[in-house]
C-alpha positions as CSV (number, residue, x, y, z in Angstrom):
1,M,0.0,0.0,0.0
2,V,1.3,3.4,-0.9
3,T,1.2,5.9,1.9
4,E,0.2,9.6,1.7
5,N,3.7,10.6,2.9
6,A,5.4,8.5,0.1
7,I,3.3,10.2,-2.5
8,K,4.2,13.6,-1.2
9,E,7.9,12.8,-1.2
10,A,8.0,11.1,-4.6
11,T,9.5,12.9,-7.6
12,K,7.3,13.9,-10.5
13,E,8.8,11.1,-12.6
14,Q,8.0,8.5,-10.0
15,L,4.4,9.8,-9.7
16,L,4.0,9.6,-13.5
17,I,5.2,6.0,-13.6
18,V,2.7,5.0,-10.9
19,A,-0.1,6.9,-12.5
20,L,0.4,5.4,-15.9
21,D,0.9,1.8,-14.8
22,P,-2.4,-0.1,-15.4
23,D,-1.4,-2.8,-12.9
24,N,-1.6,-0.3,-10.0
25,D,-4.7,0.0,-7.9
26,L,-7.1,2.6,-9.3
27,Q,-7.3,4.4,-5.9
28,V,-3.5,4.7,-5.8
29,R,-3.4,6.0,-9.4
30,Y,-6.1,8.6,-8.5
31,E,-4.2,9.8,-5.4
32,V,-1.0,10.1,-7.4
33,T,-2.8,12.1,-10.2
34,R,-4.2,14.4,-7.5
35,E,-0.7,15.0,-6.2
36,L,0.6,15.8,-9.7
37,Q,-2.2,18.3,-10.2
38,R,-1.5,19.9,-6.8
39,R,2.1,20.4,-7.9
40,R,1.2,22.3,-11.1
41,W,1.8,26.0,-11.1
42,S,-0.8,28.4,-12.6
43,P,-0.1,32.0,-13.5
44,L,-2.1,33.1,-10.5
45,M,0.2,31.1,-8.2
46,V,3.3,32.8,-9.6
47,T,1.7,36.2,-9.0
48,D,0.9,35.2,-5.4
49,L,4.4,33.8,-4.9
50,V,6.0,37.1,-6.0
51,R,3.6,39.1,-3.7
52,L,4.1,36.8,-0.7
53,Y,7.7,35.8,-0.9
54,P,9.3,38.9,0.8
55,R,6.8,38.6,3.7
56,M,6.3,34.9,4.4
57,F,8.4,31.8,4.8
58,P,8.4,29.2,2.1
59,D,6.5,26.6,4.2
60,E,3.7,29.2,4.9
61,I,3.5,30.0,1.2
62,A,3.4,26.3,0.2
63,E,0.5,25.7,2.6
64,M,-1.3,28.7,1.3
65,L,-0.9,27.8,-2.3
66,G,-1.4,24.1,-1.8
67,T,2.0,23.0,-3.0
68,T,5.3,21.8,-1.6
69,V,8.1,23.8,0.0
70,Q,10.4,22.4,-2.6
71,M,8.2,23.8,-5.4
72,V,8.0,27.2,-3.8
73,S,11.8,27.3,-3.4
74,Y,12.3,26.1,-7.0
75,Q,9.9,28.7,-8.4
76,A,11.4,31.5,-6.3
77,K,14.9,30.6,-7.5
78,A,13.7,30.4,-11.1
79,L,12.1,33.9,-10.8
80,G,15.2,35.3,-9.1
81,L,13.3,36.3,-5.9
82,K,15.5,37.3,-3.0
83,Q,15.1,35.9,0.5
84,Y,15.3,38.2,3.5
85,C,16.6,37.1,6.8
86,D,14.3,39.2,9.0
87,R,11.2,39.2,6.9
88,R,8.8,39.3,9.9
89,E,10.5,42.3,11.4
90,A,10.1,44.3,8.2
91,L,6.3,44.0,8.4
């Protein structure tokens, strides 16, 4: 049985392999597909990331946008966003 934690920690490639394998249980394939959709980034998410990044920590942004901390960090790096050490004090 595939656990929820294993699905969240899997790479995109691993999730695709599980989702496309017809021998896997339909419920597992469904959960994996939901995780893949959750990791997708829409233009609105990018806008929110740019707006929130200077004021919030990546884990807070990930929870707010419904994605992973790794995806928030990856997108922020790809966009060239700067991290501030004392973000909460600047508010």
